[in-house]
PyMOL Python script that loads the backbone (N, CA, C, O; Angstrom):
from pymol import cmd

cmd.read_pdbstr("""\
ATOM      1  N   MET A   1      12.652  47.091  52.155  1.00  0.00           N
ATOM      2  CA  MET A   1      12.108  47.042  50.806  1.00  0.00           C
ATOM      3  C   MET A   1      12.782  45.939  49.991  1.00  0.00           C
ATOM      4  O   MET A   1      12.092  45.139  49.360  1.00  0.00           O
ATOM      5  N   THR A   2      14.100  45.882  49.993  1.00  0.00           N
ATOM      6  CA  THR A   2      14.790  44.883  49.183  1.00  0.00           C
ATOM      7  C   THR A   2      14.590  43.480  49.747  1.00  0.00           C
ATOM      8  O   THR A   2      14.536  42.511  48.989  1.00  0.00           O
ATOM      9  N   ASP A   3      14.479  43.362  51.077  1.00  0.00           N
ATOM     10  CA  ASP A   3      14.227  42.048  51.674  1.00  0.00           C
ATOM     11  C   ASP A   3      12.865  41.522  51.256  1.00  0.00           C
ATOM     12  O   ASP A   3      12.718  40.335  50.967  1.00  0.00           O
ATOM     13  N   GLU A   4      11.878  42.389  51.221  1.00  0.00           N
ATOM     14  CA  GLU A   4      10.535  41.981  50.808  1.00  0.00           C
ATOM     15  C   GLU A   4      10.517  41.576  49.340  1.00  0.00           C
ATOM     16  O   GLU A   4       9.836  40.624  48.960  1.00  0.00           O
ATOM     17  N   LEU A   5      11.270  42.303  48.516  1.00  0.00           N
ATOM     18  CA  LEU A   5      11.340  41.991  47.097  1.00  0.00           C
ATOM     19  C   LEU A   5      12.030  40.647  46.874  1.00  0.00           C
ATOM     20  O   LEU A   5      11.576  39.851  46.052  1.00  0.00           O
ATOM     21  N   MET A   6      13.109  40.388  47.586  1.00  0.00           N
ATOM     22  CA  MET A   6      13.809  39.107  47.467  1.00  0.00           C
ATOM     23  C   MET A   6      12.919  37.958  47.931  1.00  0.00           C
ATOM     24  O   MET A   6      12.929  36.888  47.323  1.00  0.00           O
ATOM     25  N   LEU A   7      12.158  38.163  48.990  1.00  0.00           N
ATOM     26  CA  LEU A   7      11.229  37.142  49.468  1.00  0.00           C
ATOM     27  C   LEU A   7      10.144  36.868  48.430  1.00  0.00           C
ATOM     28  O   LEU A   7       9.779  35.716  48.200  1.00  0.00           O
ATOM     29  N   LEU A   8       9.638  37.910  47.813  1.00  0.00           N
ATOM     30  CA  LEU A   8       8.619  37.760  46.776  1.00  0.00           C
ATOM     31  C   LEU A   8       9.171  37.021  45.562  1.00  0.00           C
ATOM     32  O   LEU A   8       8.502  36.147  45.010  1.00  0.00           O
ATOM     33  N   ILE A   9      10.384  37.364  45.146  1.00  0.00           N
ATOM     34  CA  ILE A   9      11.010  36.689  44.006  1.00  0.00           C
ATOM     35  C   ILE A   9      11.271  35.218  44.344  1.00  0.00           C
ATOM     36  O   ILE A   9      11.064  34.349  43.498  1.00  0.00           O
ATOM     37  N   GLY A  10      11.714  34.935  45.542  1.00  0.00           N
ATOM     38  CA  GLY A  10      11.943  33.550  45.974  1.00  0.00           C
ATOM     39  C   GLY A  10      10.650  32.748  45.992  1.00  0.00           C
ATOM     40  O   GLY A  10      10.622  31.601  45.546  1.00  0.00           O
ATOM     41  N   ALA A  11       9.579  33.347  46.506  1.00  0.00           N
ATOM     42  CA  ALA A  11       8.288  32.657  46.542  1.00  0.00           C
ATOM     43  C   ALA A  11       7.775  32.403  45.132  1.00  0.00           C
ATOM     44  O   ALA A  11       7.210  31.342  44.865  1.00  0.00           O
ATOM     45  N   LEU A  12       7.962  33.352  44.232  1.00  0.00           N
ATOM     46  CA  LEU A  12       7.535  33.182  42.847  1.00  0.00           C
ATOM     47  C   LEU A  12       8.320  32.058  42.169  1.00  0.00           C
ATOM     48  O   LEU A  12       7.747  31.261  41.426  1.00  0.00           O
ATOM     49  N   CYS A  13       9.609  31.994  42.420  1.00  0.00           N
ATOM     50  CA  CYS A  13      10.428  30.911  41.857  1.00  0.00           C
ATOM     51  C   CYS A  13       9.983  29.548  42.394  1.00  0.00           C
ATOM     52  O   CYS A  13       9.911  28.582  41.635  1.00  0.00           O
ATOM     53  N   LEU A  14       9.688  29.462  43.678  1.00  0.00           N
ATOM     54  CA  LEU A  14       9.207  28.205  44.258  1.00  0.00           C
ATOM     55  C   LEU A  14       7.849  27.801  43.689  1.00  0.00           C
ATOM     56  O   LEU A  14       7.559  26.611  43.565  1.00  0.00           O
ATOM     57  N   TYR A  15       7.018  28.778  43.346  1.00  0.00           N
ATOM     58  CA  TYR A  15       5.718  28.479  42.750  1.00  0.00           C
ATOM     59  C   TYR A  15       5.879  28.007  41.305  1.00  0.00           C
ATOM     60  O   TYR A  15       5.163  27.107  40.865  1.00  0.00           O
ATOM     61  N   LEU A  16       6.813  28.606  40.564  1.00  0.00           N
ATOM     62  CA  LEU A  16       6.984  28.282  39.150  1.00  0.00           C
ATOM     63  C   LEU A  16       7.846  27.040  38.913  1.00  0.00           C
ATOM     64  O   LEU A  16       7.804  26.475  37.820  1.00  0.00           O
ATOM     65  N   LEU A  17       8.621  26.601  39.899  1.00  0.00           N
ATOM     66  CA  LEU A  17       9.480  25.442  39.735  1.00  0.00           C
ATOM     67  C   LEU A  17       8.721  24.180  39.325  1.00  0.00           C
ATOM     68  O   LEU A  17       9.146  23.519  38.377  1.00  0.00           O
ATOM     69  N   PRO A  18       7.617  23.805  39.990  1.00  0.00           N
ATOM     70  CA  PRO A  18       6.893  22.607  39.561  1.00  0.00           C
ATOM     71  C   PRO A  18       6.353  22.717  38.130  1.00  0.00           C
ATOM     72  O   PRO A  18       6.306  21.722  37.407  1.00  0.00           O
ATOM     73  N   ILE A  19       5.955  23.902  37.729  1.00  0.00           N
ATOM     74  CA  ILE A  19       5.435  24.098  36.369  1.00  0.00           C
ATOM     75  C   ILE A  19       6.550  23.833  35.358  1.00  0.00           C
ATOM     76  O   ILE A  19       6.321  23.181  34.339  1.00  0.00           O
ATOM     77  N   GLY A  20       7.733  24.326  35.629  1.00  0.00           N
ATOM     78  CA  GLY A  20       8.871  24.087  34.752  1.00  0.00           C
ATOM     79  C   GLY A  20       9.275  22.624  34.701  1.00  0.00           C
ATOM     80  O   GLY A  20       9.644  22.113  33.644  1.00  0.00           O
ATOM     81  N   LEU A  21       9.206  21.947  35.849  1.00  0.00           N
ATOM     82  CA  LEU A  21       9.561  20.526  35.876  1.00  0.00           C
ATOM     83  C   LEU A  21       8.579  19.688  35.062  1.00  0.00           C
ATOM     84  O   LEU A  21       8.996  18.789  34.331  1.00  0.00           O
ATOM     85  N   VAL A  22       7.296  19.967  35.177  1.00  0.00           N
ATOM     86  CA  VAL A  22       6.294  19.229  34.404  1.00  0.00           C
ATOM     87  C   VAL A  22       6.409  19.570  32.926  1.00  0.00           C
ATOM     88  O   VAL A  22       6.308  18.682  32.080  1.00  0.00           O
ATOM     89  N   ALA A  23       6.615  20.832  32.605  1.00  0.00           N
ATOM     90  CA  ALA A  23       6.711  21.250  31.202  1.00  0.00           C
ATOM     91  C   ALA A  23       7.922  20.625  30.514  1.00  0.00           C
ATOM     92  O   ALA A  23       7.855  20.305  29.328  1.00  0.00           O
ATOM     93  N   GLY A  24       9.010  20.448  31.228  1.00  0.00           N
ATOM     94  CA  GLY A  24      10.220  19.884  30.640  1.00  0.00           C
ATOM     95  C   GLY A  24      10.299  18.378  30.707  1.00  0.00           C
ATOM     96  O   GLY A  24      11.226  17.789  30.151  1.00  0.00           O
ATOM     97  N   SER A  25       9.359  17.738  31.369  1.00  0.00           N
ATOM     98  CA  SER A  25       9.387  16.293  31.529  1.00  0.00           C
ATOM     99  C   SER A  25       9.008  15.578  30.237  1.00  0.00           C
ATOM    100  O   SER A  25       8.166  16.051  29.474  1.00  0.00           O
ATOM    101  N   LYS A  26       9.633  14.447  30.009  1.00  0.00           N
ATOM    102  CA  LYS A  26       9.329  13.637  28.827  1.00  0.00           C
ATOM    103  C   LYS A  26       8.330  12.522  29.150  1.00  0.00           C
ATOM    104  O   LYS A  26       8.063  11.672  28.300  1.00  0.00           O
ATOM    105  N   ARG A  27       7.783  12.514  30.349  1.00  0.00           N
ATOM    106  CA  ARG A  27       6.859  11.450  30.764  1.00  0.00           C
ATOM    107  C   ARG A  27       5.503  11.518  30.071  1.00  0.00           C
ATOM    108  O   ARG A  27       4.869  10.483  29.863  1.00  0.00           O
ATOM    109  N   THR A  28       5.052  12.703  29.712  1.00  0.00           N
ATOM    110  CA  THR A  28       3.744  12.861  29.079  1.00  0.00           C
ATOM    111  C   THR A  28       3.883  13.737  27.847  1.00  0.00           C
ATOM    112  O   THR A  28       4.877  14.439  27.663  1.00  0.00           O
ATOM    113  N   ARG A  29       2.837  13.675  26.993  1.00  0.00           N
ATOM    114  CA  ARG A  29       2.821  14.491  25.773  1.00  0.00           C
ATOM    115  C   ARG A  29       1.408  14.982  25.513  1.00  0.00           C
ATOM    116  O   ARG A  29       0.440  14.446  26.051  1.00  0.00           O
ATOM    117  N   GLY A  30       1.306  15.994  24.692  1.00  0.00           N
ATOM    118  CA  GLY A  30       0.027  16.471  24.179  1.00  0.00           C
ATOM    119  C   GLY A  30      -0.936  16.949  25.247  1.00  0.00           C
ATOM    120  O   GLY A  30      -0.573  17.689  26.161  1.00  0.00           O
ATOM    121  N   HIS A  31      -2.188  16.500  25.100  1.00  0.00           N
ATOM    122  CA  HIS A  31      -3.250  16.962  26.004  1.00  0.00           C
ATOM    123  C   HIS A  31      -3.037  16.483  27.437  1.00  0.00           C
ATOM    124  O   HIS A  31      -3.437  17.161  28.383  1.00  0.00           O
ATOM    125  N   GLU A  32      -2.416  15.335  27.599  1.00  0.00           N
ATOM    126  CA  GLU A  32      -2.142  14.848  28.945  1.00  0.00           C
ATOM    127  C   GLU A  32      -1.200  15.808  29.674  1.00  0.00           C
ATOM    128  O   GLU A  32      -1.411  16.120  30.846  1.00  0.00           O
ATOM    129  N   LYS A  33      -0.165  16.272  28.978  1.00  0.00           N
ATOM    130  CA  LYS A  33       0.771  17.231  29.584  1.00  0.00           C
ATOM    131  C   LYS A  33       0.052  18.544  29.891  1.00  0.00           C
ATOM    132  O   LYS A  33       0.292  19.157  30.931  1.00  0.00           O
ATOM    133  N   ASN A  34      -0.831  18.976  28.984  1.00  0.00           N
ATOM    134  CA  ASN A  34      -1.583  20.211  29.225  1.00  0.00           C
ATOM    135  C   ASN A  34      -2.431  20.091  30.488  1.00  0.00           C
ATOM    136  O   ASN A  34      -2.509  21.033  31.276  1.00  0.00           O
ATOM    137  N   GLY A  35      -3.060  18.947  30.681  1.00  0.00           N
ATOM    138  CA  GLY A  35      -3.856  18.729  31.890  1.00  0.00           C
ATOM    139  C   GLY A  35      -3.009  18.792  33.147  1.00  0.00           C
ATOM    140  O   GLY A  35      -3.408  19.392  34.145  1.00  0.00           O
ATOM    141  N   TRP A  36      -1.831  18.167  33.096  1.00  0.00           N
ATOM    142  CA  TRP A  36      -0.940  18.217  34.255  1.00  0.00           C
ATOM    143  C   TRP A  36      -0.434  19.631  34.504  1.00  0.00           C
ATOM    144  O   TRP A  36      -0.265  20.033  35.656  1.00  0.00           O
ATOM    145  N   LEU A  37      -0.190  20.384  33.445  1.00  0.00           N
ATOM    146  CA  LEU A  37       0.254  21.770  33.634  1.00  0.00           C
ATOM    147  C   LEU A  37      -0.827  22.619  34.283  1.00  0.00           C
ATOM    148  O   LEU A  37      -0.533  23.444  35.148  1.00  0.00           O
ATOM    149  N   ILE A  38      -2.068  22.426  33.875  1.00  0.00           N
ATOM    150  CA  ILE A  38      -3.173  23.169  34.496  1.00  0.00           C
ATOM    151  C   ILE A  38      -3.308  22.778  35.959  1.00  0.00           C
ATOM    152  O   ILE A  38      -3.491  23.637  36.822  1.00  0.00           O
ATOM    153  N   GLY A  39      -3.217  21.479  36.240  1.00  0.00           N
ATOM    154  CA  GLY A  39      -3.273  21.020  37.630  1.00  0.00           C
ATOM    155  C   GLY A  39      -2.135  21.588  38.456  1.00  0.00           C
ATOM    156  O   GLY A  39      -2.329  21.954  39.615  1.00  0.00           O
ATOM    157  N   THR A  40      -0.952  21.666  37.870  1.00  0.00           N
ATOM    158  CA  THR A  40       0.197  22.213  38.584  1.00  0.00           C
ATOM    159  C   THR A  40       0.045  23.715  38.807  1.00  0.00           C
ATOM    160  O   THR A  40       0.472  24.235  39.838  1.00  0.00           O
ATOM    161  N   LEU A  41      -0.556  24.410  37.856  1.00  0.00           N
ATOM    162  CA  LEU A  41      -0.824  25.836  38.055  1.00  0.00           C
ATOM    163  C   LEU A  41      -1.760  26.057  39.237  1.00  0.00           C
ATOM    164  O   LEU A  41      -1.571  26.984  40.024  1.00  0.00           O
ATOM    165  N   LEU A  42      -2.766  25.202  39.353  1.00  0.00           N
ATOM    166  CA  LEU A  42      -3.757  25.380  40.407  1.00  0.00           C
ATOM    167  C   LEU A  42      -3.296  24.863  41.772  1.00  0.00           C
ATOM    168  O   LEU A  42      -3.575  25.473  42.803  1.00  0.00           O
ATOM    169  N   PHE A  43      -2.584  23.727  41.764  1.00  0.00           N
ATOM    170  CA  PHE A  43      -2.264  23.073  43.035  1.00  0.00           C
ATOM    171  C   PHE A  43      -0.772  22.925  43.290  1.00  0.00           C
ATOM    172  O   PHE A  43      -0.382  22.275  44.260  1.00  0.00           O
ATOM    173  N   SER A  44       0.065  23.505  42.453  1.00  0.00           N
ATOM    174  CA  SER A  44       1.513  23.591  42.569  1.00  0.00           C
ATOM    175  C   SER A  44       2.181  22.305  43.045  1.00  0.00           C
ATOM    176  O   SER A  44       2.233  21.334  42.291  1.00  0.00           O
ATOM    177  N   TRP A  45       2.692  22.270  44.270  1.00  0.00           N
ATOM    178  CA  TRP A  45       3.516  21.165  44.740  1.00  0.00           C
ATOM    179  C   TRP A  45       2.732  19.874  44.899  1.00  0.00           C
ATOM    180  O   TRP A  45       3.291  18.798  44.687  1.00  0.00           O
ATOM    181  N   VAL A  46       1.470  19.941  45.261  1.00  0.00           N
ATOM    182  CA  VAL A  46       0.655  18.726  45.404  1.00  0.00           C
ATOM    183  C   VAL A  46       0.522  18.029  44.056  1.00  0.00           C
ATOM    184  O   VAL A  46       0.656  16.808  43.971  1.00  0.00           O
ATOM    185  N   ALA A  47       0.261  18.795  43.010  1.00  0.00           N
ATOM    186  CA  ALA A  47       0.139  18.222  41.673  1.00  0.00           C
ATOM    187  C   ALA A  47       1.477  17.665  41.199  1.00  0.00           C
ATOM    188  O   ALA A  47       1.505  16.643  40.513  1.00  0.00           O
ATOM    189  N   LEU A  48       2.575  18.306  41.545  1.00  0.00           N
ATOM    190  CA  LEU A  48       3.892  17.806  41.148  1.00  0.00           C
ATOM    191  C   LEU A  48       4.164  16.451  41.799  1.00  0.00           C
ATOM    192  O   LEU A  48       4.657  15.536  41.140  1.00  0.00           O
ATOM    193  N   ILE A  49       3.853  16.319  43.061  1.00  0.00           N
ATOM    194  CA  ILE A  49       4.043  15.046  43.756  1.00  0.00           C
ATOM    195  C   ILE A  49       3.169  13.965  43.126  1.00  0.00           C
ATOM    196  O   ILE A  49       3.631  12.843  42.918  1.00  0.00           O
ATOM    197  N   LEU A  50       1.919  14.288  42.820  1.00  0.00           N
ATOM    198  CA  LEU A  50       1.039  13.328  42.154  1.00  0.00           C
ATOM    199  C   LEU A  50       1.558  12.968  40.766  1.00  0.00           C
ATOM    200  O   LEU A  50       1.501  11.805  40.365  1.00  0.00           O
ATOM    201  N   TYR A  51       2.055  13.942  40.043  1.00  0.00           N
ATOM    202  CA  TYR A  51       2.576  13.716  38.694  1.00  0.00           C
ATOM    203  C   TYR A  51       3.703  12.686  38.723  1.00  0.00           C
ATOM    204  O   TYR A  51       3.679  11.716  37.965  1.00  0.00           O
ATOM    205  N   PHE A  52       4.680  12.893  39.586  1.00  0.00           N
ATOM    206  CA  PHE A  52       5.819  11.986  39.627  1.00  0.00           C
ATOM    207  C   PHE A  52       5.478  10.635  40.240  1.00  0.00           C
ATOM    208  O   PHE A  52       6.191   9.661  39.999  1.00  0.00           O
ATOM    209  N   SER A  53       4.419  10.547  41.018  1.00  0.00           N
ATOM    210  CA  SER A  53       4.049   9.260  41.590  1.00  0.00           C
ATOM    211  C   SER A  53       3.107   8.463  40.690  1.00  0.00           C
ATOM    212  O   SER A  53       3.061   7.238  40.803  1.00  0.00           O
ATOM    213  N   MET A  54       2.357   9.111  39.805  1.00  0.00           N
ATOM    214  CA  MET A  54       1.373   8.415  38.980  1.00  0.00           C
ATOM    215  C   MET A  54       1.857   8.091  37.571  1.00  0.00           C
ATOM    216  O   MET A  54       1.472   7.064  37.013  1.00  0.00           O
ATOM    217  N   ILE A  55       2.684   8.938  36.992  1.00  0.00           N
ATOM    218  CA  ILE A  55       3.108   8.765  35.605  1.00  0.00           C
ATOM    219  C   ILE A  55       4.363   7.893  35.584  1.00  0.00           C
ATOM    220  O   ILE A  55       5.313   8.170  36.316  1.00  0.00           O
ATOM    221  N   PRO A  56       4.384   6.836  34.749  1.00  0.00           N
ATOM    222  CA  PRO A  56       5.580   5.983  34.681  1.00  0.00           C
ATOM    223  C   PRO A  56       6.800   6.759  34.197  1.00  0.00           C
ATOM    224  O   PRO A  56       6.677   7.707  33.422  1.00  0.00           O
ATOM    225  N   LYS A  57       7.964   6.351  34.657  1.00  0.00           N
ATOM    226  CA  LYS A  57       9.188   7.076  34.345  1.00  0.00           C
ATOM    227  C   LYS A  57       9.479   7.103  32.852  1.00  0.00           C
ATOM    228  O   LYS A  57       9.934   8.123  32.335  1.00  0.00           O
ATOM    229  N   GLY A  58       9.228   6.010  32.154  1.00  0.00           N
ATOM    230  CA  GLY A  58       9.533   5.954  30.734  1.00  0.00           C
ATOM    231  C   GLY A  58       8.462   6.544  29.860  1.00  0.00           C
ATOM    232  O   GLY A  58       8.624   6.561  28.639  1.00  0.00           O
ATOM    233  N   GLY A  59       7.388   7.024  30.413  1.00  0.00           N
ATOM    234  CA  GLY A  59       6.267   7.523  29.627  1.00  0.00           C
ATOM    235  C   GLY A  59       5.455   6.365  29.084  1.00  0.00           C
ATOM    236  O   GLY A  59       5.568   5.241  29.572  1.00  0.00           O
ATOM    237  N   LYS A  60       4.651   6.628  28.096  1.00  0.00           N
ATOM    238  CA  LYS A  60       3.837   5.575  27.505  1.00  0.00           C
ATOM    239  C   LYS A  60       4.712   4.666  26.651  1.00  0.00           C
ATOM    240  O   LYS A  60       5.514   5.138  25.846  1.00  0.00           O
ATOM    241  N   GLN A  61       4.554   3.379  26.832  1.00  0.00           N
ATOM    242  CA  GLN A  61       5.332   2.403  26.077  1.00  0.00           C
ATOM    243  C   GLN A  61       4.613   2.050  24.792  1.00  0.00           C
ATOM    244  O   GLN A  61       3.396   1.866  24.785  1.00  0.00           O
ATOM    245  N   LYS A  62       5.370   1.955  23.695  1.00  0.00           N
ATOM    246  CA  LYS A  62       4.791   1.524  22.442  1.00  0.00           C
ATOM    247  C   LYS A  62       4.644   0.013  22.441  1.00  0.00           C
ATOM    248  O   LYS A  62       5.511  -0.702  22.943  1.00  0.00           O
ATOM    249  N   LYS A  63       3.557  -0.467  21.883  1.00  0.00           N
ATOM    250  CA  LYS A  63       3.346  -1.903  21.804  1.00  0.00           C
ATOM    251  C   LYS A  63       4.105  -2.465  20.614  1.00  0.00           C
ATOM    252  O   LYS A  63       3.980  -1.967  19.496  1.00  0.00           O
ATOM    253  N   HIS A  64       4.877  -3.487  20.857  1.00  0.00           N
ATOM    254  CA  HIS A  64       5.600  -4.146  19.771  1.00  0.00           C
ATOM    255  C   HIS A  64       4.799  -5.339  19.311  1.00  0.00           C
ATOM    256  O   HIS A  64       4.274  -6.095  20.128  1.00  0.00           O
ATOM    257  N   ARG A  65       4.702  -5.513  18.008  1.00  0.00           N
ATOM    258  CA  ARG A  65       3.946  -6.637  17.452  1.00  0.00           C
ATOM    259  C   ARG A  65       4.880  -7.648  16.831  1.00  0.00           C
ATOM    260  O   ARG A  65       4.427  -8.667  16.309  1.00  0.00           O
TER     261      ARG A  65
END
""", "prot")
cmd.dss("prot")
cmd.show_as("cartoon", "prot")
cmd.util.cbc("prot")
cmd.orient("prot")
């Protein structure tokens, strides 16, 4: 019983980890972040890999005039 519970808790943590990483990231803001969070909820690790490979590290750059 306790082994099954620990396995379930571990699997839940592994599922929620990408959601926490995207939610805490400074790479995106607003509706863009909401879209990535929904994608991460649906596709978990695949969406996380896409997120970190597609979004620039510094986020959106402001244009200087």
